[in-house]
N, CA, C and O of each residue as an XYZ file, in Angstrom:
448
protein
N       0.843     -1.174      0.000
C       0.000      0.000      0.000
C       0.887      1.235      0.000
O       1.841      1.301      0.775
N       0.603      2.192     -0.831
C       1.313      3.468     -0.827
C       0.306      4.580     -0.651
O      -0.855      4.465     -1.044
N       0.777      5.666     -0.048
C      -0.083      6.829      0.152
C       0.704      8.085     -0.156
O       1.930      8.099     -0.040
N       0.004      9.144     -0.549
C       0.654     10.429     -0.754
C       0.755     11.118      0.596
O      -0.183     11.080      1.392
N       1.899     11.748      0.851
C       2.136     12.287      2.181
C       2.370     13.782      2.169
O       3.194     14.279      1.401
N       1.646     14.508      3.022
C       1.935     15.925      3.236
C       2.948     16.064      4.373
O       3.673     15.116      4.674
N       3.002     17.212      4.991
C       3.768     17.464      6.208
C       5.270     17.281      6.057
O       5.915     16.737      6.954
N       5.826     17.712      4.968
C       7.268     17.724      4.836
C       7.924     16.402      4.507
O       9.150     16.338      4.411
N       7.143     15.334      4.328
C       7.746     14.082      3.910
C       8.057     14.176      2.426
O       7.475     15.012      1.735
N       8.944     13.356      1.924
C       9.298     13.433      0.508
C       8.078     13.346     -0.395
O       7.111     12.649     -0.088
N       8.136     14.055     -1.503
C       7.004     14.030     -2.420
C       6.928     12.668     -3.104
O       7.914     11.936     -3.197
N       5.752     12.362     -3.567
C       5.534     11.084     -4.219
C       5.036     10.056     -3.221
O       5.063     10.286     -2.012
N       4.586      8.932     -3.727
C       4.036      7.909     -2.841
C       5.123      7.258     -2.002
O       6.233      7.021     -2.478
N       4.793      6.974     -0.752
C       5.667      6.227      0.154
C       4.824      5.158      0.832
O       3.598      5.258      0.883
N       5.480      4.152      1.343
C       4.733      3.085      2.007
C       4.440      3.467      3.450
O       5.086      4.340      4.028
N       3.458      2.794      4.008
C       3.116      3.008      5.404
C       4.309      2.667      6.297
O       4.537      3.344      7.299
N       5.063      1.642      5.955
C       6.249      1.261      6.737
C       7.287      2.376      6.738
O       7.939      2.612      7.755
N       7.451      3.068      5.606
C       8.404      4.173      5.548
C       7.977      5.311      6.461
O       8.807      5.905      7.149
N       6.686      5.614      6.469
C       6.180      6.671      7.347
C       6.385      6.264      8.806
O       6.859      7.064      9.613
N       6.032      5.039      9.140
C       6.196      4.566     10.519
C       7.663      4.582     10.916
O       7.998      4.985     12.030
N       8.539      4.149     10.020
C       9.969      4.152     10.309
C      10.499      5.552     10.525
O      11.277      5.784     11.451
N      10.092      6.488      9.688
C      10.533      7.877      9.832
C       9.998      8.488     11.116
O      10.711      9.211     11.812
N       8.748      8.199     11.426
C       8.145      8.740     12.641
C       8.834      8.176     13.875
O       9.213      8.933     14.769
N       9.001      6.862     13.939
C       9.638      6.242     15.095
C      11.107      6.632     15.196
O      11.642      6.748     16.299
N      11.759      6.833     14.068
C      13.167      7.223     14.083
C      13.350      8.609     14.686
O      14.438      8.934     15.160
N      12.308      9.429     14.677
C      12.398     10.789     15.192
C      12.332     10.846     16.719
O      12.735     11.851     17.305
N      11.837      9.802     17.376
C      11.742      9.799     18.829
C      13.128      9.713     19.458
O      14.039      9.102     18.900
N      13.275     10.335     20.629
C      14.549     10.283     21.336
C      14.877      8.864     21.769
O      15.985      8.382     21.534
N      13.928      8.197     22.395
C      14.139      6.817     22.837
C      12.838      6.026     22.727
O      12.072      5.965     23.688
N      12.580      5.426     21.582
C      11.367      4.612     21.471
C      11.515      3.323     22.280
O      12.579      2.705     22.298
N      10.437      2.935     22.942
C      10.401      1.690     23.695
C       9.359      0.806     23.024
O       8.175      1.143     22.986
N       9.805     -0.315     22.501
C       8.917     -1.258     21.837
C       8.665     -2.382     22.834
O       9.507     -3.258     23.029
N       7.491     -2.342     23.462
C       7.154     -3.262     24.545
C       6.351     -4.439     24.004
O       5.659     -4.333     22.991
N       6.463     -5.560     24.706
C       5.774     -6.797     24.325
C       6.146     -7.223     22.916
O       5.330     -7.777     22.180
N       7.391     -6.954     22.555
C       7.885     -7.328     21.237
C       7.795     -8.839     21.076
O       8.166     -9.589     21.979
N       7.315     -9.271     19.955
C       7.214    -10.676     19.567
C       6.119    -11.438     20.293
O       6.052    -12.663     20.193
N       5.254    -10.732     21.027
C       4.138    -11.404     21.670
C       3.263    -12.075     20.608
O       2.850    -13.224     20.761
N       2.990    -11.338     19.537
C       2.306    -11.899     18.371
C       3.305    -11.977     17.232
O       4.195    -11.134     17.123
N       3.164    -12.962     16.402
C       4.068    -13.080     15.257
C       3.833    -11.899     14.319
O       2.693    -11.622     13.945
N       4.901    -11.203     13.939
C       4.733    -10.015     13.102
C       4.350    -10.365     11.663
O       4.754    -11.396     11.126
N       3.573     -9.491     11.066
C       3.233     -9.620      9.657
C       4.410     -9.113      8.828
O       5.364     -8.553      9.368
N       4.336     -9.309      7.537
C       5.395     -8.819      6.651
C       5.520     -7.304      6.748
O       6.632     -6.777      6.736
N       4.399     -6.598      6.844
C       4.460     -5.134      6.945
C       5.092     -4.701      8.276
O       5.785     -3.685      8.323
N       4.863     -5.457      9.348
C       5.497     -5.147     10.630
C       7.005     -5.390     10.554
O       7.789     -4.601     11.081
N       7.411     -6.484      9.898
C       8.850     -6.738      9.723
C       9.491     -5.625      8.910
O      10.604     -5.194      9.211
N       8.794     -5.158      7.881
C       9.317     -4.052      7.073
C       9.463     -2.797      7.911
O      10.465     -2.091      7.792
N       8.479     -2.501      8.762
C       8.557     -1.332      9.631
C       9.704     -1.474     10.630
O      10.433     -0.512     10.873
N       9.872     -2.674     11.217
C      10.978     -2.897     12.152
C      12.327     -2.738     11.468
O      13.263     -2.189     12.047
N      12.424     -3.221     10.231
C      13.668     -3.056      9.475
C      13.947     -1.579      9.228
O      15.075     -1.121      9.409
N      12.941     -0.841      8.820
C      13.085      0.594      8.579
C      13.524      1.308      9.861
O      14.422      2.149      9.831
N      12.893      0.972     10.972
C      13.233      1.581     12.256
C      14.670      1.266     12.653
O      15.439      2.171     12.979
N      15.034     -0.010     12.627
C      16.382     -0.387     13.053
C      17.436      0.161     12.110
O      18.526      0.521     12.555
N      17.144      0.233     10.830
C      18.086      0.790      9.853
C      18.345      2.266     10.123
O      19.492      2.711     10.089
N      17.293      3.023     10.389
C      17.434      4.466     10.616
C      18.146      4.780     11.929
O      18.839      5.793     12.029
N      17.983      3.931     12.926
C      18.532      4.219     14.251
C      19.877      3.544     14.506
O      20.597      3.944     15.420
N      20.227      2.535     13.721
C      21.429      1.731     13.963
C      22.697      2.598     13.996
O      22.980      3.343     13.058
N      23.433      2.485     15.072
C      24.688      3.201     15.208
C      24.541      4.681     15.492
O      25.544      5.378     15.648
N      23.313      5.180     15.563
C      23.072      6.607     15.767
C      22.478      6.907     17.133
O      22.883      7.866     17.792
N      21.524      6.097     17.562
C      20.810      6.355     18.808
C      20.204      5.049     19.323
O      20.264      4.020     18.651
N      19.634      5.100     20.491
C      19.149      3.884     21.158
C      17.682      3.596     20.867
O      16.892      4.494     20.575
N      17.351      2.326     20.955
C      15.978      1.845     20.894
C      15.868      0.749     21.946
O      16.763     -0.088     22.062
N      14.792      0.744     22.706
C      14.591     -0.277     23.734
C      13.564     -1.284     23.216
O      12.457     -0.918     22.821
N      13.956     -2.561     23.228
C      13.049     -3.646     22.870
C      12.786     -4.450     24.139
O      13.726     -4.916     24.782
N      11.535     -4.616     24.498
C      11.149     -5.407     25.670
C      10.375     -6.621     25.190
O       9.458     -6.507     24.377
N      10.751     -7.776     25.696
C      10.053     -8.993     25.317
C      10.200    -10.026     26.414
O      11.141     -9.974     27.205
N       9.284    -10.947     26.459
C       9.381    -12.025     27.430
C      10.087    -13.245     26.852
O      10.219    -14.264     27.530
N      10.539    -13.152     25.609
C      11.220    -14.261     24.969
C      12.733    -14.087     25.067
O      13.239    -12.966     25.014
N      13.444    -15.189     25.209
C      14.901    -15.116     25.281
C      15.475    -14.802     23.902
O      14.833    -15.024     22.875
N      16.668    -14.293     23.908
C      17.325    -13.867     22.665
C      17.381    -14.993     21.636
O      17.218    -14.753     20.440
N      17.608    -16.211     22.096
C      17.730    -17.336     21.159
C      16.435    -17.608     20.390
O      16.468    -18.248     19.339
N      15.297    -17.131     20.900
C      13.998    -17.367     20.255
C      13.566    -16.245     19.310
O      12.579    -16.394     18.589
N      14.283    -15.136     19.305
C      13.844    -13.968     18.537
C      13.745    -14.234     17.046
O      12.751    -13.874     16.415
N      14.758    -14.858     16.482
C      14.770    -15.067     15.030
C      13.562    -15.886     14.600
O      12.890    -15.542     13.628
N      13.290    -16.951     15.310
C      12.141    -17.799     14.985
C      10.833    -17.024     15.148
O       9.939    -17.147     14.311
N      10.709    -16.230     16.210
C       9.480    -15.469     16.450
C       9.253    -14.389     15.391
O       8.110    -14.055     15.078
N      10.341    -13.843     14.839
C      10.211    -12.810     13.810
C       9.788    -13.368     12.463
O       9.260    -12.635     11.626
N      10.012    -14.646     12.247
C       9.703    -15.227     10.948
C      11.004    -15.607     10.262
O      12.002    -15.889     10.925
N      10.995    -15.613      8.974
C      12.217    -15.977      8.267
C      12.410    -15.046      7.091
O      11.545    -14.230      6.773
N      13.536    -15.180      6.463
C      13.804    -14.398      5.266
C      14.803    -13.276      5.484
O      15.381    -13.124      6.561
N      14.983    -12.512      4.447
C      15.986    -11.457      4.418
C      15.686    -10.362      5.440
O      16.598     -9.885      6.115
N      14.410     -9.956      5.565
C      14.061     -8.915      6.539
C      14.439     -9.341      7.955
O      15.021     -8.561      8.708
N      14.109    -10.568      8.310
C      14.409    -11.055      9.653
C      15.906    -11.068      9.904
O      16.358    -10.633     10.963
N      16.683    -11.558      8.948
C      18.143    -11.569      9.098
C      18.685    -10.160      9.293
O      19.531     -9.933     10.158
N      18.205     -9.217      8.499
C      18.675     -7.834      8.589
C      18.280     -7.188      9.916
O      19.081     -6.474     10.519
N      17.063     -7.432     10.370
C      16.610     -6.886     11.651
C      17.471     -7.443     12.773
O      17.952     -6.687     13.617
N      17.670     -8.754     12.794
C      18.462     -9.370     13.851
C      19.902     -8.869     13.833
O      20.483     -8.646     14.896
N      20.490     -8.687     12.657
C      21.848     -8.153     12.574
C      21.939     -6.787     13.243
O      22.909     -6.505     13.946
N      20.953     -5.952     13.033
C      20.980     -4.600     13.596
C      20.661     -4.577     15.088
O      21.126     -3.693     15.809
N      19.878     -5.533     15.550
C      19.548     -5.570     16.977
C      20.684     -6.209     17.782
O      21.065     -5.684     18.828
N      21.215     -7.303     17.321
C      22.187     -8.067     18.107
C      23.533     -7.357     18.231
O      24.129     -7.355     19.308
N      24.011     -6.768     17.166
C      25.313     -6.101     17.212
C      25.165     -4.732     17.864
O      24.181     -4.028     17.637
N      26.137     -4.367     18.663
C      26.147     -3.049     19.301
C      24.977     -2.904     20.279
O      24.311     -1.869     20.310
N      24.733     -3.950     21.079
C      23.576     -3.996     21.968
C      24.001     -4.194     23.413
O      24.987     -4.876     23.695
N      23.261     -3.603     24.310
C      23.402     -3.864     25.737
C      22.180     -4.679     26.147
O      21.047     -4.230     25.973
N      22.403     -5.867     26.687
C      21.316     -6.757     27.084
C      21.073     -6.614     28.579
O      22.018     -6.594     29.367
N      19.830     -6.516     28.960
C      19.450     -6.478     30.372
C      18.518     -7.660     30.608
O      17.355     -7.645     30.203
N      19.043     -8.670     31.262
C      18.245     -9.856     31.572
C      17.599     -9.647     32.934
O      18.289     -9.320     33.900
N      16.308     -9.828     33.022
C      15.598     -9.643     34.282
C      15.285    -10.960     34.967
O      14.673    -10.972     36.035
N      15.688    -12.050     34.380
C      15.442    -13.352     34.992
C      13.992    -13.755     34.900
O      13.288    -13.382     33.962
N      13.553    -14.514     35.871
C      12.183    -15.027     35.867
C      11.232    -14.187     36.700
O      10.086    -14.584     36.911
N      11.675    -13.048     37.173
C      10.841    -12.186     38.011
C       9.700    -11.619     37.184
O       9.927    -11.020     36.133
N       8.479    -11.806     37.651
C       7.295    -11.353     36.931
C       6.636    -10.234     37.737
O       6.033    -10.488     38.780
N       6.752     -9.008     37.257
C       6.224     -7.856     37.972
C       4.702     -7.911     38.084
O       4.143     -7.446     39.078
N       4.035     -8.463     37.098
C       2.574     -8.570     37.165
C       2.144     -9.475     38.320
O       1.218     -9.150     39.063
N       2.828    -10.617     38.461
C       2.512    -11.519     39.571
C       2.816    -10.847     40.908
O       2.024    -10.946     41.846
N       3.951    -10.167     41.000
C       4.353     -9.477     42.220
C       3.298     -8.420     42.612
O       2.906     -8.333     43.776
N       2.855     -7.638     41.652
C       1.851     -6.595     41.907
C       0.522     -7.210     42.306
O      -0.146     -6.700     43.206
N       0.128     -8.282     41.662
C      -1.136     -8.944     41.986
C      -1.124     -9.490     43.414
O      -2.123     -9.392     44.127
N      -0.005    -10.057     43.824
C       0.104    -10.586     45.177
C       0.090     -9.452     46.207
O      -0.484     -9.598     47.286
N       0.718     -8.332     45.876
C       0.794     -7.203     46.803
C      -0.562     -6.543     47.010
O      -0.830     -6.001     48.083
N      -1.422     -6.583     45.993
C      -2.731     -5.924     46.099
C      -3.833     -6.870     46.557
O      -4.959     -6.440     46.806
N      -3.512     -8.158     46.669
C      -4.533     -9.154     47.062
C      -4.764     -9.178     48.552
O      -5.586     -9.955     49.037
């Protein structure tokens, strides 16, 4: 799908993924929460590739997920987009492992 874009974006048709990538790339620190909870569609993979490409080596992006790093590639799907996304996420990354601590369970117990 392509759309014509006003508001200072390049003239001519651009894809929705390009707009999303440009918009997300403009944030100081985007936090992508619950990443990989649902299997991404091709358009979501394209948007993630656009986002990681624009931000790679320039600024930070936070990805939060309940899946371990070894499961990310499979959860993203397969193909060239997935390989490119994983290359940009894995290299030049700081990993913060939180273990098995579940804040939702902790909060539920505290309020019960």
